[in-house]
C-alpha positions as CSV (number, residue, x, y, z in Angstrom):
1,X,-29.7,-12.2,-13.9
2,X,-27.0,-14.4,-15.4
3,X,-24.4,-11.7,-14.7
4,X,-25.6,-11.4,-11.1
5,X,-25.3,-15.1,-10.6
6,X,-21.8,-15.1,-12.0
7,X,-20.8,-12.3,-9.6
8,X,-22.2,-14.2,-6.7
9,X,-20.3,-17.4,-7.7
10,X,-17.1,-15.4,-8.1
11,X,-17.6,-13.9,-4.7
12,X,-18.1,-17.3,-3.2
13,X,-14.8,-18.4,-4.8
14,X,-13.0,-15.5,-3.3
15,X,-14.3,-16.2,0.1
16,X,-13.7,-19.9,0.0
17,X,-11.0,-20.7,2.5
18,X,-10.4,-22.8,5.6
19,X,-11.8,-21.3,8.8
20,X,-9.5,-18.9,10.4
21,X,-7.9,-19.9,13.6
22,X,-9.0,-17.7,16.5
23,X,-6.6,-17.2,19.4
24,X,-7.9,-15.6,22.5
25,X,-5.3,-13.8,24.5
26,X,-5.8,-13.1,28.2
27,X,-6.0,-9.4,28.8
28,X,-3.1,-8.4,31.0
29,X,-1.0,-5.3,31.2
30,X,1.8,-7.1,29.3
31,X,-0.5,-8.1,26.5
32,X,-2.6,-5.1,26.1
33,X,-0.1,-3.6,23.7
34,X,0.0,-6.7,21.5
35,X,-1.7,-6.3,18.2
36,X,-3.4,-9.5,16.8
37,X,-1.9,-10.5,13.5
38,X,-3.9,-9.2,10.6
39,X,-6.0,-11.8,8.7
40,X,-4.4,-12.8,5.5
41,X,-6.7,-14.1,2.8
42,X,-5.5,-17.4,1.4
43,X,-5.4,-17.8,-2.4
44,X,-7.8,-20.5,-3.5
45,X,-6.2,-23.5,-5.1
46,X,-6.1,-23.9,-8.9
47,X,-8.8,-26.6,-9.0
48,X,-11.2,-24.3,-7.2
49,X,-10.5,-21.6,-9.8
50,X,-11.4,-24.1,-12.5
51,X,-14.3,-25.9,-10.9
52,X,-16.4,-22.9,-10.0
53,X,-16.6,-21.4,-13.5
54,X,-17.2,-24.8,-15.1
55,X,-19.9,-25.6,-12.6
56,X,-21.6,-22.2,-13.2
57,X,-21.4,-22.7,-16.9
58,X,-23.0,-26.2,-16.6
59,X,-25.7,-24.7,-14.4
60,X,-26.7,-22.3,-17.1
61,X,-24.8,-19.2,-16.4
62,X,-23.2,-17.8,-19.5
63,X,-19.5,-18.4,-19.5
64,X,-18.6,-14.8,-20.4
65,X,-20.5,-13.6,-17.4
66,X,-18.7,-16.0,-15.1
67,X,-15.3,-15.0,-16.5
68,X,-16.2,-11.3,-16.1
69,X,-17.3,-11.9,-12.5
70,X,-14.1,-13.7,-11.6
71,X,-12.1,-10.9,-13.2
72,X,-14.0,-8.2,-11.2
73,X,-13.6,-10.2,-8.0
74,X,-9.8,-10.7,-8.6
75,X,-9.4,-7.0,-9.3
76,X,-11.2,-6.0,-6.1
77,X,-9.1,-8.5,-4.1
78,X,-5.8,-7.0,-5.5
79,X,-6.9,-3.5,-4.9
80,X,-7.8,-4.3,-1.3
81,X,-4.5,-6.0,-0.8
82,X,-2.5,-3.1,-2.1
83,X,-4.6,-0.7,0.0
84,X,-3.9,-2.7,3.1
85,X,-0.2,-2.8,2.4
86,X,-0.2,1.0,2.1
87,X,-2.0,1.3,5.4
88,X,0.5,-1.0,7.0
89,X,3.4,1.1,5.8
90,X,1.7,4.3,7.1
91,X,1.1,2.7,10.5
92,X,4.7,1.5,10.7
93,X,6.0,5.0,9.9
94,X,3.6,6.5,12.5
95,X,4.8,4.0,15.1
96,X,8.5,4.9,14.4
97,X,7.7,8.5,15.1
98,X,5.9,7.6,18.3
99,X,8.8,5.5,19.5
100,X,11.3,8.3,18.8
101,X,9.1,10.7,20.7
102,X,8.9,8.1,23.6
103,X,12.7,7.8,23.8
104,X,13.1,11.6,24.0
105,X,10.4,11.9,26.7
106,X,11.8,9.0,28.7
107,X,15.3,10.4,28.5
108,X,14.1,13.8,29.7
109,X,12.2,12.2,32.6
110,X,15.2,10.1,33.7
111,X,17.6,13.0,33.5
112,X,15.1,15.0,35.6
113,X,15.7,12.5,38.4
114,X,12.8,10.1,38.0
115,X,13.4,6.4,38.2
116,X,12.7,4.3,35.0
117,X,9.4,3.0,36.3
118,X,8.1,6.4,37.2
119,X,9.5,7.9,34.0
120,X,7.4,5.4,32.0
121,X,4.3,6.3,34.0
122,X,4.8,10.0,33.4
123,X,5.5,9.4,29.7
124,X,2.3,7.4,29.3
125,X,0.3,10.5,30.2
126,X,1.3,12.0,26.8
127,X,1.8,8.7,25.0
128,X,-1.2,6.5,25.7
129,X,0.3,3.4,23.9
130,X,2.9,3.2,26.7
131,X,0.1,2.7,29.3
132,X,0.4,-1.2,29.2
133,X,4.1,-0.9,29.9
134,X,3.5,1.7,32.6
135,X,0.9,-0.6,34.2
136,X,3.4,-3.4,34.4
137,X,6.1,-1.1,35.9
138,X,3.6,0.3,38.5
139,X,3.0,-3.2,39.9
140,X,6.7,-4.2,39.7
141,X,6.2,-6.6,36.9
142,X,8.5,-7.7,34.1
143,X,8.9,-4.4,32.2
144,X,11.4,-5.9,29.6
145,X,8.8,-8.5,28.7
146,X,6.2,-5.8,28.2
147,X,8.5,-3.8,26.1
148,X,9.3,-6.8,23.9
149,X,5.6,-7.4,23.5
150,X,5.1,-3.8,22.3
151,X,8.1,-4.2,20.0
152,X,6.2,-6.8,18.0
153,X,4.3,-3.9,16.4
154,X,5.6,-3.0,12.9
155,X,8.0,0.0,13.3
156,X,8.5,-0.5,17.1
157,X,11.6,-2.7,16.9
158,X,13.6,-0.2,18.9
159,X,11.6,-1.1,22.0
160,X,13.2,-4.5,21.9
161,X,16.6,-2.8,22.3
162,X,15.1,-0.7,25.1
163,X,13.9,-3.9,26.8
164,X,17.5,-5.3,26.7
165,X,18.9,-2.1,28.1
166,X,16.2,-2.0,30.8
167,X,17.1,-5.6,31.8
168,X,20.8,-4.7,32.1
169,X,20.0,-1.5,34.1
170,X,17.8,-3.5,36.5
171,X,20.6,-6.0,37.2
172,X,23.6,-3.6,37.2
173,X,22.1,-0.2,38.1
174,X,23.5,1.3,34.9
175,X,21.9,4.7,33.9
176,X,19.4,4.6,31.1
177,X,19.4,8.2,30.0
178,X,22.3,7.9,27.5
179,X,20.9,4.7,26.1
180,X,17.5,6.3,25.6
181,X,19.0,9.3,23.7
182,X,21.0,7.0,21.5
183,X,18.0,4.8,20.8
184,X,16.0,7.9,19.9
185,X,18.7,9.1,17.5
186,X,18.7,5.6,15.9
187,X,15.0,5.5,15.4
188,X,15.0,9.0,13.8
189,X,17.8,7.9,11.5
190,X,15.9,4.8,10.6
191,X,12.8,6.9,9.9
192,X,14.7,9.2,7.6
193,X,16.0,6.2,5.7
194,X,12.5,4.9,5.3
195,X,11.4,8.3,4.0
196,X,14.2,8.3,1.4
197,X,13.3,4.8,0.3
198,X,9.6,5.7,0.0
199,X,10.5,8.7,-2.1
200,X,12.7,6.7,-4.3
201,X,10.2,3.9,-5.0
202,X,7.1,6.2,-5.3
203,X,7.6,6.7,-9.1
204,X,7.8,2.9,-9.7
205,X,4.5,2.4,-7.8
206,X,2.8,5.3,-9.7
207,X,4.1,4.0,-13.1
208,X,2.8,0.5,-12.4
209,X,-0.7,1.8,-11.5
210,X,-0.7,4.1,-14.5
211,X,0.2,1.3,-16.9
212,X,-2.5,-0.9,-15.3
213,X,-5.1,1.7,-16.0
214,X,-4.2,2.5,-19.6
215,X,-6.3,-0.3,-21.2
216,X,-9.4,1.6,-19.9
217,X,-8.4,4.5,-22.2
218,X,-8.2,2.0,-25.0
219,X,-11.8,1.0,-24.5
220,X,-12.8,4.6,-24.7
221,X,-10.8,5.1,-27.9
222,X,-12.3,2.0,-29.5
223,X,-15.8,3.2,-28.6
224,X,-15.1,6.6,-30.1
225,X,-14.1,4.9,-33.4
226,X,-17.5,3.2,-33.7
227,X,-16.7,-0.2,-32.4
228,X,-18.2,-1.8,-29.2
229,X,-15.2,-3.3,-27.3
230,X,-17.2,-3.4,-24.1
231,X,-19.8,-5.7,-25.6
232,X,-17.1,-7.9,-27.0
233,X,-15.3,-8.2,-23.6
234,X,-18.5,-8.8,-21.5
235,X,-20.7,-10.8,-23.8
236,X,-18.5,-13.0,-26.0
237,X,-16.4,-16.0,-25.0
238,X,-13.2,-14.8,-26.9
239,X,-13.6,-11.3,-25.6
240,X,-14.1,-12.5,-22.0
241,X,-11.1,-14.8,-22.3
242,X,-9.0,-11.8,-23.5
243,X,-10.4,-9.8,-20.6
244,X,-9.4,-12.4,-18.0
245,X,-5.9,-12.8,-19.6
246,X,-5.2,-9.0,-19.9
247,X,-6.5,-8.1,-16.4
248,X,-4.8,-11.1,-14.9
249,X,-1.4,-10.0,-16.3
250,X,-2.0,-6.5,-15.2
251,X,-2.8,-7.6,-11.7
252,X,0.3,-9.8,-11.6
253,X,2.4,-6.9,-12.7
254,X,1.0,-4.7,-9.9
255,X,1.7,-7.4,-7.3
256,X,5.2,-8.0,-8.7
257,X,6.1,-4.3,-8.6
258,X,4.7,-4.0,-5.1
259,X,6.8,-7.0,-4.0
260,X,9.9,-5.6,-5.5
261,X,9.3,-2.3,-3.8
262,X,8.6,-4.0,-0.4
263,X,11.9,-5.8,-0.9
264,X,13.7,-2.5,-1.2
265,X,12.6,-1.4,2.3
266,X,15.3,-1.6,4.9
């Protein structure tokens, strides 16, 4: 019962944050492609980290149980954060591939004699994410603005260059086919660079995760020698303090390595 109370208190600490601001965007063809920014959990201030365990201890919850609950919650939060970062990288890579394909399709449509607006409409049949831009083009709207909106997606930065080229073509009548082909080549080159960087940093990520998991093997080794390290860590104050310190340093190491790896991305 005490351990359950500690877990609930740690969960309350993890969730304690100012209310998130909610922004409602009017649905329009130019905004359909805009992805709302992902919610980023805010780290609780240091006083909250100290007040909650002390309050729980004074309320009768055993201090080791509170510390274990905080450790478990912090571990879960870091795991979720790293998982989300991996998903963001995967989505960005997928978006780059889609943008490169879109450039090729648009270039082929324009070279076949279609105007840019009709080319976007035809391309949107195979690439549904272009539908908002095609809708704006169909009604004679501001296509460069719609492209810049879509360029806000991670990995879709080349659409910003396409928006600039589109605006120049509208004013001067310059052809877009060559620009589209060059943009497609640039996106593919960028995608290849990201692949090489991911391959280069993968061993660092794997090593950091392996080192973070090695202490678990130490617990098994201690148990096989006749001691009970799990009981010491979960039910004694010195053990739980060592658990908090050790797990905290491991989590900081994981976050640090992940930050270094993210900094290596082009």
